[in-house]
C-alpha positions as a LaTeX table, in Angstrom:
\begin{tabular}{lrrr}
\hline
Residue & $x$ (\AA) & $y$ (\AA) & $z$ (\AA) \\
\hline
Met1 & $-0.02$ & 0.18 & $-0.07$ \\
Glu2 & 1.01 & 3.17 & $-0.91$ \\
Ser3 & 1.73 & 5.77 & 1.73 \\
Ala4 & $-0.88$ & 8.24 & 1.07 \\
Ala5 & $-3.03$ & 5.99 & 1.72 \\
Ala6 & $-1.86$ & 4.40 & 4.97 \\
Val7 & $-3.76$ & 6.20 & 7.46 \\
Leu8 & $-4.74$ & 2.79 & 8.84 \\
Leu9 & $-3.37$ & $-0.79$ & 9.55 \\
Pro10 & $-5.21$ & $-3.70$ & 8.01 \\
Gly11 & $-5.34$ & $-5.06$ & 11.69 \\
Glu12 & $-6.42$ & $-1.74$ & 13.36 \\
Val13 & $-9.20$ & $-1.43$ & 10.87 \\
Glu14 & $-10.55$ & $-4.23$ & 12.02 \\
Gly15 & $-10.21$ & $-3.11$ & 15.58 \\
Phe16 & $-12.23$ & 0.17 & 14.91 \\
Val17 & $-14.91$ & $-1.54$ & 12.84 \\
Arg18 & $-15.46$ & $-3.94$ & 15.72 \\
Gly19 & $-15.38$ & $-1.80$ & 18.09 \\
Leu20 & $-18.38$ & 1.11 & 16.93 \\
Glu21 & $-21.47$ & 0.54 & 18.71 \\
Arg22 & $-24.87$ & 2.39 & 19.34 \\
Phe23 & $-24.91$ & 5.61 & 22.37 \\
Pro24 & $-27.81$ & 6.24 & 24.16 \\
Leu25 & $-27.97$ & 9.87 & 23.11 \\
Arg26 & $-27.50$ & 11.00 & 26.78 \\
Asp27 & $-24.04$ & 9.70 & 26.09 \\
Ile28 & $-23.31$ & 11.73 & 23.08 \\
Gly29 & $-20.34$ & 13.73 & 24.38 \\
Ser30 & $-18.77$ & 11.19 & 26.96 \\
Pro31 & $-15.17$ & 10.07 & 26.51 \\
Arg32 & $-16.45$ & 6.97 & 24.80 \\
Trp33 & $-18.22$ & 8.22 & 22.41 \\
Phe34 & $-15.60$ & 10.45 & 21.17 \\
Arg35 & $-13.33$ & 7.74 & 21.23 \\
Gln36 & $-15.65$ & 6.41 & 18.68 \\
His37 & $-15.53$ & 10.02 & 16.63 \\
Glu38 & $-11.83$ & 9.57 & 16.16 \\
Tyr39 & $-12.35$ & 5.62 & 15.07 \\
Val40 & $-15.06$ & 6.95 & 12.54 \\
Gln41 & $-12.90$ & 9.75 & 11.26 \\
Lys42 & $-9.69$ & 7.19 & 10.81 \\
Leu43 & $-11.65$ & 4.78 & 9.49 \\
Asn44 & $-13.28$ & 7.52 & 6.61 \\
Met45 & $-9.87$ & 9.38 & 5.86 \\
Gln46 & $-8.90$ & 5.44 & 5.23 \\
Ala47 & $-11.75$ & 4.70 & 3.17 \\
Ile48 & $-11.42$ & 8.23 & 0.79 \\
Leu49 & $-7.85$ & 7.20 & 0.30 \\
Ser50 & $-8.28$ & 3.87 & $-0.58$ \\
Ala51 & $-11.00$ & 4.56 & $-2.95$ \\
Ser52 & $-9.09$ & 7.78 & $-4.83$ \\
Cys53 & $-6.08$ & 5.34 & $-4.79$ \\
Gly54 & $-8.03$ & 2.50 & $-6.54$ \\
Gln55 & $-6.25$ & 0.09 & $-3.91$ \\
Glu56 & $-8.16$ & $-2.59$ & $-1.65$ \\
Glu57 & $-10.94$ & $-0.98$ & 0.16 \\
Leu58 & $-10.59$ & $-2.60$ & 3.64 \\
Val59 & $-12.56$ & $-0.18$ & 5.70 \\
Lys60 & $-15.69$ & $-1.04$ & 3.26 \\
Glu61 & $-14.80$ & $-4.59$ & 3.25 \\
Gln62 & $-14.62$ & $-4.94$ & 7.39 \\
Leu63 & $-18.17$ & $-2.80$ & 7.94 \\
Val64 & $-19.83$ & $-5.46$ & 5.30 \\
Ser65 & $-18.54$ & $-8.49$ & 7.06 \\
Val66 & $-18.82$ & $-7.48$ & 10.61 \\
Gly67 & $-22.30$ & $-5.72$ & 9.60 \\
Lys68 & $-21.58$ & $-2.50$ & 11.07 \\
Ile69 & $-23.48$ & $-0.05$ & 8.60 \\
Pro70 & $-26.41$ & $-0.18$ & 10.42 \\
Thr71 & $-24.82$ & 1.16 & 13.28 \\
Leu72 & $-23.42$ & 3.99 & 11.50 \\
Val73 & $-26.84$ & 5.03 & 10.15 \\
His74 & $-27.79$ & 4.75 & 13.76 \\
Glu75 & $-25.08$ & 6.98 & 15.35 \\
Met76 & $-25.85$ & 9.72 & 12.27 \\
Ile77 & $-29.54$ & 9.86 & 13.03 \\
Ser78 & $-28.83$ & 9.97 & 16.80 \\
Val79 & $-26.61$ & 13.34 & 16.20 \\
Glu80 & $-29.54$ & 14.64 & 13.73 \\
Ile81 & $-31.87$ & 14.12 & 16.28 \\
Trp82 & $-29.08$ & 15.93 & 19.43 \\
Lys83 & $-28.50$ & 18.73 & 16.51 \\
Gln84 & $-32.56$ & 19.48 & 16.19 \\
Lys85 & $-33.83$ & 18.83 & 19.98 \\
Val86 & $-31.02$ & 18.71 & 22.25 \\
Leu87 & $-28.16$ & 21.46 & 20.98 \\
Pro88 & $-30.77$ & 24.62 & 21.24 \\
Val89 & $-31.91$ & 23.62 & 24.41 \\
Leu90 & $-28.07$ & 23.78 & 25.50 \\
Ser91 & $-27.12$ & 27.02 & 23.97 \\
Arg92 & $-30.16$ & 28.55 & 25.88 \\
Leu93 & $-28.51$ & 27.49 & 29.37 \\
Arg94 & $-27.84$ & 30.49 & 31.63 \\
Asp95 & $-25.02$ & 28.43 & 33.48 \\
Phe96 & $-23.30$ & 27.10 & 30.05 \\
Asn97 & $-20.10$ & 28.74 & 29.52 \\
Pro98 & $-17.82$ & 26.44 & 28.07 \\
Lys99 & $-13.74$ & 27.51 & 28.02 \\
Ser100 & $-13.69$ & 25.58 & 24.32 \\
Thr101 & $-16.66$ & 24.89 & 21.94 \\
Phe102 & $-14.25$ & 22.27 & 20.24 \\
Pro103 & $-15.67$ & 19.84 & 21.70 \\
Leu104 & $-19.43$ & 20.49 & 20.19 \\
Tyr105 & $-18.34$ & 21.02 & 17.68 \\
Met106 & $-16.95$ & 17.68 & 17.07 \\
Val107 & $-20.31$ & 16.61 & 17.74 \\
Ile108 & $-21.91$ & 18.52 & 14.93 \\
His109 & $-19.09$ & 17.54 & 12.52 \\
His110 & $-19.81$ & 13.62 & 13.68 \\
Glu111 & $-22.62$ & 13.43 & 11.67 \\
Ala112 & $-21.13$ & 14.51 & 8.44 \\
Thr113 & $-18.42$ & 12.08 & 8.77 \\
Ile114 & $-20.92$ & 9.40 & 8.66 \\
Ile115 & $-22.54$ & 10.45 & 5.98 \\
Asn116 & $-18.92$ & 11.02 & 4.06 \\
Leu117 & $-18.19$ & 7.53 & 5.06 \\
Leu118 & $-21.40$ & 6.22 & 3.91 \\
Glu119 & $-21.28$ & 8.48 & 0.47 \\
Thr120 & $-17.66$ & 6.59 & $-0.11$ \\
Ile121 & $-18.98$ & 2.81 & 0.66 \\
Leu122 & $-22.47$ & 2.57 & $-0.86$ \\
Phe123 & $-21.45$ & 3.30 & $-4.21$ \\
His124 & $-20.70$ & $-1.09$ & $-4.02$ \\
Gln125 & $-23.80$ & $-2.95$ & $-4.17$ \\
Asp126 & $-22.63$ & $-5.29$ & $-1.01$ \\
Ser127 & $-22.54$ & $-2.42$ & 0.80 \\
Cys128 & $-25.84$ & $-1.44$ & $-0.04$ \\
Glu129 & $-27.10$ & $-4.94$ & 0.42 \\
Ser130 & $-25.00$ & $-5.23$ & 4.04 \\
Ala131 & $-27.41$ & $-1.87$ & 4.86 \\
Glu132 & $-30.65$ & $-3.53$ & 4.57 \\
Pro133 & $-31.98$ & $-3.61$ & 7.73 \\
Ala134 & $-31.44$ & 0.27 & 8.42 \\
Val135 & $-32.14$ & 0.94 & 4.63 \\
Leu136 & $-35.44$ & 2.36 & 5.59 \\
Asp137 & $-34.34$ & 4.82 & 8.07 \\
Leu138 & $-31.38$ & 6.07 & 5.98 \\
Ile139 & $-34.08$ & 6.28 & 2.72 \\
Asp140 & $-35.93$ & 8.57 & 5.10 \\
Tyr141 & $-32.91$ & 10.42 & 6.51 \\
Cys142 & $-32.08$ & 11.54 & 2.66 \\
His143 & $-35.41$ & 12.42 & 2.01 \\
Arg144 & $-34.98$ & 14.65 & 5.09 \\
Lys145 & $-32.12$ & 16.19 & 4.10 \\
Leu146 & $-33.34$ & 16.59 & 0.49 \\
Thr147 & $-36.35$ & 18.02 & 1.72 \\
Leu148 & $-34.13$ & 21.08 & 3.52 \\
Leu149 & $-32.06$ & 21.34 & 0.47 \\
Ala150 & $-34.72$ & 22.19 & $-1.54$ \\
Ala151 & $-36.30$ & 24.56 & 0.52 \\
Arg152 & $-32.95$ & 26.54 & 0.33 \\
Asn153 & $-33.62$ & 28.47 & $-2.56$ \\
Thr154 & $-37.58$ & 28.73 & $-1.49$ \\
Ala155 & $-38.90$ & 29.73 & 1.79 \\
Gly156 & $-35.89$ & 28.97 & 3.52 \\
Asp157 & $-33.47$ & 31.35 & 1.65 \\
Ala158 & $-33.33$ & 33.80 & 3.96 \\
Ala159 & $-32.15$ & 31.61 & 6.90 \\
Ala160 & $-29.98$ & 29.55 & 4.66 \\
Glu161 & $-27.83$ & 33.05 & 3.71 \\
Asp162 & $-28.07$ & 34.20 & 7.37 \\
Gly163 & $-26.85$ & 30.69 & 8.36 \\
Leu164 & $-28.52$ & 30.49 & 11.42 \\
Pro165 & $-31.08$ & 27.22 & 12.25 \\
Leu166 & $-34.72$ & 28.77 & 11.83 \\
Gly167 & $-36.02$ & 28.78 & 15.49 \\
Leu168 & $-32.85$ & 29.77 & 17.29 \\
Gly169 & $-32.41$ & 33.09 & 16.87 \\
Ala170 & $-29.45$ & 35.25 & 18.64 \\
Gln171 & $-30.55$ & 34.41 & 22.19 \\
Thr172 & $-26.67$ & 33.15 & 22.91 \\
Asp173 & $-23.30$ & 34.73 & 23.32 \\
Ser174 & $-21.07$ & 35.14 & 19.76 \\
Thr175 & $-19.14$ & 31.74 & 20.49 \\
Leu176 & $-22.41$ & 29.99 & 20.46 \\
Gln177 & $-24.00$ & 32.07 & 18.05 \\
Glu178 & $-20.91$ & 31.22 & 15.73 \\
Leu179 & $-21.10$ & 27.48 & 16.81 \\
Leu180 & $-24.89$ & 27.37 & 15.55 \\
Arg181 & $-23.90$ & 29.15 & 12.18 \\
Leu182 & $-21.23$ & 26.54 & 11.43 \\
Ser183 & $-23.72$ & 23.72 & 12.16 \\
Ser184 & $-26.23$ & 25.23 & 9.97 \\
Ala185 & $-23.79$ & 25.68 & 6.81 \\
Leu186 & $-22.74$ & 22.00 & 7.82 \\
Glu187 & $-25.70$ & 21.16 & 6.35 \\
Phe188 & $-25.84$ & 21.88 & 2.88 \\
Asp189 & $-22.53$ & 19.77 & 2.76 \\
Ile190 & $-24.43$ & 16.91 & 4.34 \\
Ala191 & $-27.49$ & 17.13 & 2.19 \\
Leu192 & $-25.41$ & 16.93 & $-0.63$ \\
Lys193 & $-23.43$ & 14.08 & 0.54 \\
Ala194 & $-27.22$ & 12.46 & 1.28 \\
Leu195 & $-27.98$ & 13.15 & $-2.32$ \\
Ser196 & $-24.95$ & 10.78 & $-3.55$ \\
Val197 & $-26.09$ & 8.53 & $-1.27$ \\
Leu198 & $-29.83$ & 8.10 & $-2.30$ \\
Arg199 & $-28.51$ & 7.47 & $-6.02$ \\
Tyr200 & $-26.65$ & 4.95 & $-4.75$ \\
Val201 & $-29.71$ & 2.87 & $-2.77$ \\
Ser202 & $-31.74$ & 3.88 & $-6.19$ \\
Asp203 & $-28.72$ & 1.89 & $-8.14$ \\
His204 & $-29.25$ & $-1.00$ & $-6.05$ \\
Ile205 & $-33.10$ & $-0.98$ & $-5.38$ \\
Asp206 & $-33.15$ & $-5.01$ & $-6.58$ \\
Ser207 & $-31.51$ & $-5.85$ & $-3.74$ \\
Phe208 & $-33.86$ & $-4.37$ & $-1.42$ \\
Ser209 & $-37.30$ & $-5.47$ & 0.07 \\
Leu210 & $-40.48$ & $-4.14$ & $-1.11$ \\
Ser211 & $-40.72$ & $-1.81$ & 1.40 \\
Ala212 & $-37.72$ & $-0.10$ & 0.39 \\
Leu213 & $-39.36$ & 1.06 & $-2.87$ \\
Thr214 & $-42.61$ & 2.15 & $-1.44$ \\
Arg215 & $-40.41$ & 4.49 & 0.50 \\
Leu216 & $-39.32$ & 5.67 & $-2.61$ \\
Leu217 & $-41.96$ & 6.25 & $-4.53$ \\
Ser218 & $-45.22$ & 6.57 & $-2.76$ \\
Thr219 & $-44.32$ & 7.53 & 1.33 \\
His220 & $-41.95$ & 10.12 & 0.15 \\
Asn221 & $-42.66$ & 10.65 & $-3.66$ \\
Leu222 & $-39.01$ & 11.21 & $-4.20$ \\
Pro223 & $-39.37$ & 11.28 & $-7.80$ \\
Cys224 & $-41.17$ & 14.73 & $-7.45$ \\
Val225 & $-38.23$ & 15.94 & $-4.49$ \\
Leu226 & $-35.44$ & 15.51 & $-7.48$ \\
Val227 & $-37.91$ & 17.48 & $-9.98$ \\
His228 & $-37.74$ & 20.59 & $-7.80$ \\
Leu229 & $-34.01$ & 19.90 & $-7.25$ \\
Val230 & $-33.35$ & 19.69 & $-11.13$ \\
Glu231 & $-35.95$ & 23.20 & $-11.41$ \\
Thr232 & $-34.42$ & 25.11 & $-7.70$ \\
Cys233 & $-30.60$ & 23.66 & $-8.59$ \\
Pro234 & $-29.76$ & 24.48 & $-5.22$ \\
Trp235 & $-25.75$ & 23.94 & $-5.98$ \\
Ser236 & $-26.04$ & 26.85 & $-8.52$ \\
Arg237 & $-26.25$ & 30.91 & $-7.84$ \\
Arg238 & $-25.43$ & 34.12 & $-8.93$ \\
Ser239 & $-22.74$ & 36.40 & $-7.40$ \\
Lys240 & $-22.16$ & 39.86 & $-8.53$ \\
Gly241 & $-23.42$ & 38.52 & $-12.58$ \\
Gln242 & $-21.45$ & 35.78 & $-12.06$ \\
Leu243 & $-22.27$ & 32.05 & $-12.35$ \\
Glu244 & $-21.33$ & 30.11 & $-9.47$ \\
Lys245 & $-21.20$ & 26.30 & $-8.44$ \\
Tyr246 & $-20.62$ & 23.92 & $-5.60$ \\
Val247 & $-17.58$ & 21.75 & $-6.48$ \\
Asp248 & $-16.25$ & 19.91 & $-4.12$ \\
Gly249 & $-16.55$ & 21.42 & $-1.07$ \\
Lys250 & $-16.79$ & 25.46 & $-2.07$ \\
Trp251 & $-18.43$ & 28.01 & $-4.54$ \\
Leu252 & $-16.52$ & 28.23 & $-8.11$ \\
Gln253 & $-17.24$ & 31.09 & $-10.61$ \\
Ile254 & $-17.77$ & 28.70 & $-13.68$ \\
Pro255 & $-16.15$ & 30.23 & $-16.84$ \\
Arg256 & $-18.90$ & 30.88 & $-19.67$ \\
Glu257 & $-17.62$ & 28.00 & $-21.97$ \\
Asp258 & $-18.05$ & 25.80 & $-19.04$ \\
Gln259 & $-21.28$ & 26.68 & $-17.65$ \\
Leu260 & $-23.39$ & 24.45 & $-19.27$ \\
Lys261 & $-21.11$ & 21.57 & $-18.32$ \\
Met262 & $-23.12$ & 18.87 & $-16.41$ \\
Thr263 & $-21.62$ & 19.01 & $-12.52$ \\
Lys264 & $-21.43$ & 15.57 & $-10.14$ \\
Leu265 & $-24.58$ & 16.68 & $-8.45$ \\
Asp266 & $-26.20$ & 17.17 & $-11.85$ \\
Gly267 & $-25.16$ & 13.92 & $-12.58$ \\
Gln268 & $-26.80$ & 12.00 & $-8.85$ \\
Val269 & $-30.08$ & 14.01 & $-9.64$ \\
Trp270 & $-30.77$ & 12.36 & $-12.87$ \\
Ile271 & $-29.06$ & 9.36 & $-12.49$ \\
Ala272 & $-31.11$ & 8.59 & $-9.33$ \\
Leu273 & $-34.51$ & 9.64 & $-12.04$ \\
Leu274 & $-33.37$ & 7.42 & $-13.97$ \\
Asn275 & $-33.15$ & 4.78 & $-11.31$ \\
Leu276 & $-36.96$ & 5.33 & $-10.20$ \\
Leu277 & $-38.67$ & 6.04 & $-13.20$ \\
Leu278 & $-37.31$ & 3.42 & $-16.27$ \\
Arg279 & $-37.28$ & 0.64 & $-14.18$ \\
Pro280 & $-40.07$ & $-1.73$ & $-15.21$ \\
Asp281 & $-40.51$ & $-2.37$ & $-11.06$ \\
Cys282 & $-40.37$ & 1.23 & $-10.47$ \\
Gln283 & $-42.86$ & 1.69 & $-12.96$ \\
Lys284 & $-45.51$ & $-0.67$ & $-11.68$ \\
Lys285 & $-45.13$ & 0.73 & $-8.42$ \\
Tyr286 & $-44.95$ & 4.74 & $-9.00$ \\
Asp287 & $-48.49$ & 6.32 & $-8.90$ \\
Phe288 & $-48.93$ & 8.41 & $-12.32$ \\
Asn289 & $-51.56$ & 10.84 & $-11.32$ \\
Ser290 & $-52.23$ & 13.90 & $-12.38$ \\
Phe291 & $-50.24$ & 15.45 & $-10.41$ \\
Asn292 & $-46.80$ & 13.26 & $-10.65$ \\
Lys293 & $-47.41$ & 13.18 & $-13.65$ \\
Ser294 & $-47.52$ & 17.51 & $-14.32$ \\
Gln295 & $-44.10$ & 17.32 & $-12.17$ \\
Leu296 & $-42.05$ & 15.16 & $-14.00$ \\
Leu297 & $-43.12$ & 16.38 & $-17.67$ \\
Lys298 & $-41.71$ & 19.53 & $-16.38$ \\
Leu299 & $-38.29$ & 17.72 & $-16.88$ \\
Arg300 & $-38.81$ & 17.80 & $-20.66$ \\
Gly301 & $-37.84$ & 21.69 & $-20.46$ \\
Phe302 & $-33.91$ & 20.67 & $-18.99$ \\
Leu303 & $-33.29$ & 17.98 & $-21.52$ \\
Thr304 & $-31.63$ & 19.30 & $-24.08$ \\
Glu305 & $-29.11$ & 18.13 & $-26.50$ \\
Val306 & $-25.94$ & 19.50 & $-24.86$ \\
Leu307 & $-27.38$ & 17.46 & $-21.49$ \\
Ile308 & $-28.10$ & 14.31 & $-23.25$ \\
Asp309 & $-24.65$ & 14.28 & $-24.97$ \\
Gln310 & $-22.90$ & 14.60 & $-21.23$ \\
Leu311 & $-25.05$ & 11.61 & $-20.09$ \\
Pro312 & $-26.69$ & 9.27 & $-23.18$ \\
Asn313 & $-28.81$ & 7.59 & $-21.54$ \\
Leu314 & $-30.98$ & 10.71 & $-20.59$ \\
Ser315 & $-32.55$ & 10.08 & $-24.25$ \\
Glu316 & $-34.24$ & 7.02 & $-22.69$ \\
Leu317 & $-35.73$ & 9.65 & $-20.63$ \\
Gln318 & $-36.88$ & 11.85 & $-22.68$ \\
Val319 & $-38.59$ & 8.70 & $-24.84$ \\
Phe320 & $-40.44$ & 8.04 & $-21.25$ \\
Leu321 & $-41.65$ & 11.56 & $-20.86$ \\
Ser322 & $-42.89$ & 11.93 & $-24.69$ \\
His323 & $-44.89$ & 8.94 & $-24.12$ \\
Leu324 & $-46.17$ & 9.81 & $-20.30$ \\
Ser325 & $-47.49$ & 13.07 & $-22.08$ \\
Ile326 & $-49.82$ & 11.44 & $-23.81$ \\
Thr327 & $-51.10$ & 8.67 & $-22.38$ \\
Asp328 & $-52.66$ & 7.75 & $-18.93$ \\
Ser329 & $-51.30$ & 5.31 & $-17.10$ \\
Ala330 & $-53.36$ & 2.87 & $-15.18$ \\
Pro331 & $-53.09$ & 3.39 & $-11.15$ \\
Pro332 & $-50.31$ & 1.12 & $-9.60$ \\
Lys333 & $-51.86$ & $-2.24$ & $-8.18$ \\
Gln334 & $-52.78$ & $-2.24$ & $-4.36$ \\
Gly335 & $-51.35$ & $-5.76$ & $-3.29$ \\
Leu336 & $-51.39$ & $-7.17$ & 0.00 \\
Val337 & $-47.96$ & $-6.49$ & 1.56 \\
Leu338 & $-46.33$ & $-6.12$ & 4.77 \\
Glu339 & $-44.80$ & $-3.01$ & 4.92 \\
Gln340 & $-41.82$ & $-2.83$ & 7.44 \\
Ile341 & $-41.73$ & 0.63 & 8.90 \\
Pro342 & $-38.15$ & 2.57 & 10.11 \\
Glu343 & $-37.34$ & 2.27 & 13.75 \\
Met344 & $-34.39$ & 4.16 & 14.49 \\
Trp345 & $-35.86$ & 8.05 & 14.79 \\
Asn346 & $-38.87$ & 6.69 & 16.31 \\
Asp347 & $-36.70$ & 4.36 & 18.84 \\
Ile348 & $-34.81$ & 7.46 & 19.66 \\
Met349 & $-37.49$ & 9.78 & 19.81 \\
Lys350 & $-39.44$ & 8.16 & 21.82 \\
Glu351 & $-36.85$ & 6.91 & 24.28 \\
Asn352 & $-36.11$ & 10.65 & 24.65 \\
Ser353 & $-39.13$ & 12.45 & 24.31 \\
Gly354 & $-39.85$ & 14.99 & 27.45 \\
Lys355 & $-35.88$ & 15.01 & 28.51 \\
Trp356 & $-34.29$ & 17.47 & 26.24 \\
Lys357 & $-33.49$ & 19.76 & 29.12 \\
Ala358 & $-32.46$ & 16.57 & 31.32 \\
Ile359 & $-30.31$ & 15.71 & 28.17 \\
Ala360 & $-28.76$ & 18.72 & 28.44 \\
Lys361 & $-27.75$ & 19.63 & 31.70 \\
Tyr362 & $-27.02$ & 16.28 & 32.23 \\
Gln363 & $-24.19$ & 17.15 & 28.98 \\
Val364 & $-23.15$ & 20.70 & 30.12 \\
Lys365 & $-21.75$ & 18.94 & 33.30 \\
Glu366 & $-20.64$ & 15.58 & 31.99 \\
Ala367 & $-19.38$ & 16.10 & 28.54 \\
Phe368 & $-18.79$ & 19.54 & 27.57 \\
Asn369 & $-17.37$ & 21.57 & 30.46 \\
Pro370 & $-14.26$ & 19.55 & 30.49 \\
Ser371 & $-10.97$ & 20.36 & 32.56 \\
Asp372 & $-7.77$ & 21.88 & 31.13 \\
Glu373 & $-6.57$ & 18.46 & 31.49 \\
Asp374 & $-9.03$ & 17.04 & 29.78 \\
Leu375 & $-9.06$ & 19.45 & 26.66 \\
Arg376 & $-5.60$ & 19.32 & 26.37 \\
Gln377 & $-5.72$ & 15.24 & 25.78 \\
Gln378 & $-8.59$ & 15.54 & 23.88 \\
Ala379 & $-6.69$ & 18.03 & 21.55 \\
His380 & $-3.35$ & 15.55 & 21.61 \\
Arg381 & $-5.74$ & 12.06 & 20.45 \\
Leu382 & $-7.39$ & 15.16 & 17.59 \\
Ala383 & $-3.69$ & 15.92 & 16.44 \\
Gln384 & $-2.96$ & 12.49 & 15.75 \\
Thr385 & $-6.64$ & 12.19 & 13.95 \\
Tyr386 & $-6.03$ & 15.17 & 12.09 \\
Ser387 & $-2.76$ & 14.30 & 10.92 \\
Leu388 & $-1.98$ & 17.66 & 8.97 \\
Asp389 & $-0.15$ & 15.59 & 6.13 \\
Val390 & $-2.96$ & 12.95 & 5.72 \\
Met391 & $-5.59$ & 15.68 & 5.44 \\
Glu392 & $-3.75$ & 17.96 & 2.92 \\
Ser393 & $-3.28$ & 15.00 & 1.01 \\
Leu394 & $-7.33$ & 14.56 & 1.22 \\
Val395 & $-7.64$ & 18.22 & 0.16 \\
Pro396 & $-5.10$ & 18.82 & $-2.58$ \\
Asp397 & $-6.55$ & 22.43 & $-3.20$ \\
Lys398 & $-5.63$ & 25.29 & $-1.66$ \\
Pro399 & $-6.71$ & 25.97 & 1.84 \\
Arg400 & $-9.49$ & 28.87 & 3.16 \\
Cys401 & $-9.03$ & 31.77 & 5.42 \\
Gly402 & $-10.33$ & 30.82 & 8.88 \\
Phe403 & $-10.95$ & 34.14 & 9.05 \\
Cys404 & $-12.75$ & 35.44 & 6.02 \\
Gly405 & $-12.82$ & 32.09 & 3.64 \\
Ser406 & $-10.69$ & 33.29 & 1.01 \\
Glu407 & $-8.26$ & 31.11 & $-1.01$ \\
Ala408 & $-5.39$ & 31.11 & 1.93 \\
Ser409 & $-1.64$ & 30.49 & 1.67 \\
Lys410 & 0.14 & 31.58 & 5.04 \\
Arg411 & $-0.84$ & 28.87 & 8.20 \\
Cys412 & $-0.55$ & 29.68 & 11.66 \\
Ser413 & 3.35 & 29.02 & 12.66 \\
Arg414 & 2.23 & 27.80 & 16.19 \\
Cys415 & $-0.36$ & 25.23 & 15.49 \\
Gln416 & $-0.21$ & 24.46 & 11.96 \\
Gly417 & $-3.78$ & 24.18 & 12.05 \\
Glu418 & $-5.34$ & 27.47 & 10.69 \\
Trp419 & $-4.78$ & 29.38 & 7.47 \\
Tyr420 & $-4.77$ & 32.54 & 6.08 \\
Cys421 & $-5.03$ & 34.87 & 3.54 \\
His422 & $-3.22$ & 38.18 & 5.45 \\
Arg423 & $-2.01$ & 39.34 & 8.75 \\
Gln424 & $-4.94$ & 41.00 & 8.74 \\
Cys425 & $-7.42$ & 38.48 & 9.37 \\
Gln426 & $-5.21$ & 36.52 & 11.15 \\
Val427 & $-4.87$ & 39.49 & 13.79 \\
Lys428 & $-9.02$ & 39.62 & 13.68 \\
His429 & $-9.60$ & 36.24 & 14.46 \\
Trp430 & $-6.65$ & 35.73 & 16.89 \\
Pro431 & $-9.23$ & 36.25 & 20.10 \\
Lys432 & $-11.26$ & 33.50 & 18.84 \\
His433 & $-8.66$ & 31.28 & 17.60 \\
Lys434 & $-6.12$ & 32.03 & 20.75 \\
Arg435 & $-7.34$ & 28.94 & 23.26 \\
Ala436 & $-7.71$ & 25.71 & 20.40 \\
Cys437 & $-3.96$ & 27.51 & 19.05 \\
Glu438 & $-2.56$ & 27.08 & 22.38 \\
Leu439 & $-4.28$ & 23.19 & 22.79 \\
Met440 & $-3.61$ & 22.53 & 19.58 \\
Ala441 & 0.42 & 23.47 & 19.38 \\
Glu442 & 0.61 & 21.48 & 22.45 \\
Ala443 & $-0.71$ & 18.62 & 21.37 \\
Val444 & 1.18 & 18.44 & 18.37 \\
His445 & 3.94 & 18.91 & 19.80 \\
Gln446 & 3.44 & 16.33 & 22.05 \\
Thr447 & 2.67 & 13.85 & 19.49 \\
Gln448 & 6.18 & 14.84 & 17.63 \\
Glu449 & 7.89 & 13.85 & 20.79 \\
Asp450 & 5.73 & 10.55 & 21.31 \\
Arg451 & 7.22 & 9.43 & 17.56 \\
Lys452 & 10.46 & 10.62 & 18.26 \\
Ser453 & 10.22 & 7.94 & 21.45 \\
Ala454 & 8.90 & 5.35 & 19.90 \\
Asn455 & 11.77 & 5.97 & 17.29 \\
\hline
\end{tabular}
């Protein structure tokens, strides 16, 4: 294995995967939970590197063989619920004044890490088959995220621009406000990953039970959700008269000659539509009533020659829509089916209903108000997890300024973990960065000393 892909040794991959477990909502942020976060982060990094290098995907193989993909789905949904129900309560507690918001940010980031890992591994059919016990929960999760994504360009536009989650307002101090803002911004990236996951599920729909098909086509009517995404295209925008598209985690100005090129996100939507509309089993199951038919026919305006040249299979969709426009489809047959229902979301909500404030108070005391020594140890472990060399190989593009978000070429000389475009931005960001800088600098130094001692 090339050194660039060696985040973990094979034995470490097996150990980390076997160690994955489901945590009660109350235990999110506990030392054991943070240890698992480190496991998942390293597994995610290894999975991305293995896939990008075209090498044996040990992480995927272990997750499939040990049957841990449903565990990942459960933990992802747990953090999703925690962010919706516990974080707003926690942010309003008067006695919550954390020395560092780093632990909180790691919890918020955990959901993004898991969906990123799932996006990498669910490309493979055996991974999707291994997810079967949790596929209904995964479909529901993707639907929730795509619905929020579609709403960005409609009623939720102002909230999305501002960055604050709806309903939270500005009731917290500036540090927690910034944390909530980061959480809201991260939701956009999570939703885009969920779009890819949904596409992979639709690729392998034959591997799942009939209940999964019912969930996709009848319960959530995902073809119409995808049509709305084609119409609104949330990953494309105009800024100062220039067309920008969201590519590889950042907004890029698109030259005039490239403006009609299909992005990966465009492709994911169209491929999912092909899977859900052209497969015979899907056509038998989907209700082509007058509303659904009118929504689907909107796609004809987007199926230009330029688009079809880039994805030739879309010509089949064009023919199907032309046929649909002049025919009346019979409603789907209503057979007697014992339908499965998703359990994870409902079980977590039922178990913790009415306990959100109690959970928040418990976590303030036990998880999110660590001592200086605990913070140093946590920073030390995170410095090892987020290895600078590995992270730079994962993100080869130029880094962004920690204050203004512009392309950056200067790194903080002390902690080596933050980037800036100019000295002025570094000075303005210092009051916020100072505490994290001290901890990370100390942790990086200790890690280097440990490596020297080991050698």
